C-alpha positions, 0 to 999 in steps of 0.5 A: 782694685779689689784690695783698694775697695777692701780698705775701710778708709777708702770705702768710708771716703767713697760713701761719704762723698757719694751720700754727701753729694746726693743732696746737691744732685737732687737739687740739680735733678729737680730742674727737669724732674718732679720730686715724685719722678726723682724718687720713683726713678731712683727706686726703679733703677736700683731695683732693676740693677739689683734684681739679679740678686734680689729675686733669688734672695726673696724666693728663699726667704720665709714669709715672716722674714719677707714681711720684715724686709718689706718693712725695712724697705719702706722706711729706709728705701722707699719713703725717704726717696720721695721725702727728700726731693719734695723737701728740697723744692723749698729747702737748701741742700746744705740744710738738708744735709745737716738735718739728715745727720739726726739719724743716729738720734732717731735710732736711739729714740725708736730703739727704745720706743719700739723694742725697749732698747735701754740707753745709757745716760750719756746717750739720752743727753746726746739725743736731747742735745741733738734735737736741740741743735736741730730745733735751733737750726730750723728756728734761726734758718730761713725755715722760720722766716716769713713766707718760708716753708717750715713744713718742708723742713720738717719733711727732712726730719721725718725722713731721718725718723724713717731711717731711724725706724729702718735701722732699728728694725734691721738690727732687731728683725733682719740681722740674719739676712746677708747685707747684700741680699737685704739691699737687693731684696728691698729695692726689688720689692719696692721697685714695683710700686715705684714703677706704678708711681712713675707711670702715673706721673706721666714720665713713661708716656711723655719722656723726651730728651731735650737740650735742657734735660741732658744735664739733669738726666746725667745728675739723676743717673749718677744719683741712682747708680752711685748714690743709691744702689752702689753706695748702699752695697759699699756701706753694708760691705763696710759694716761687714768688714769693720763695725756699725760704729765705724761705718756710722762715722759717715754721719759726722762727715755727710753734713760737711760735704753737703755744706761745701757743695751748697757754698760752691753752688751759691747757697746762703750760709749762716753761723746758725748752720755751724751752731746747729751742726755742732750740737747735732754732732756732739749729740751723735758722739754721745750716742755712739758711746756704747759697745754695740750700736744698731746699724744705721740705714743708708742715706739719700 
C-alpha cells in the first residue's frame, strides 16, 4: 500500500478525482446545509483531524512565520471554503469546476503584482487567453441571461484569485515550512473562527439527523475528510515527490471530472463550456512553460 501511494500517477489520479468531485459534493450537501455551515464544517473537521500535527507545528514557529502561515490559511483554506458553496446555490457544479481552473492564471498575475515576479511573454499571452476564455464562458452561459446571478459566478472567480494569492505567498514566504506542517497548521488556526461561525449558524444548537439529512451528511463527511484534509496532504506529498509543475497537472483534469459529474446529474451543458474550457487550458499550458513554477494552492 505504501508503494501504491508513492506512485506519482496514483497520487495525481486520486487528487484529481477527489477535487474534481468536490463541486458535486458541495451541490449535494447544499440540500440540507447552508453554505456557511458547509464551509465551517469542512474547516473545523479538517482542523480537528490535523490538530495533532498542527499544534506542535504552530508552537515551534516564529511570530513572523506564524503570521504568514495565517495569511496563507485565510486565502487558501478559509475564504474559498465559503465562497464556493455560496456561489453554487446559483451556479452549476460544471461551471464552477471549469472556472476554478483559472488558478494558475491568478498565480501569474499576483506573483507580479505582489512580489514583482517577472513572466515570459508566452505566460502573459497565456494569462490573457485564460481570462478571455473565462469571460466568454461567463458571457455565453446562464450567468449572463435575464434573471441569472452573475455575481454568484464571480464568487468562483474570486475564489480562484484567493487561491492565486495563497500560492504566491506559500512560495515567497512559507517555502521553508514542511508541507504537512503547513497544511495542519493553517487548518488548526482557522478552525477556531470557523467554529465561531458554525455556532452562530445555529448548527451546533439545532442539529438533528433526519431521513432527509442522512445522504447530505454523508456527502459532507466525505468532502471534509477526503476532499479537504486528506486530499491536501496527498497534494503536498505529490509536490515533494515530483515538482510543482507535475502536481499542477491537476488543473487540466479537474474541469473534466467536474463536467462529467454535472452531465451525470443532469446539469445543462453547452458548447460554450467547451470553448471556454479549451481557452482556459491553453492559457494554463502557456503559463506552465517555465522552469520553476509557484506551488499551486489546494482546491475545494
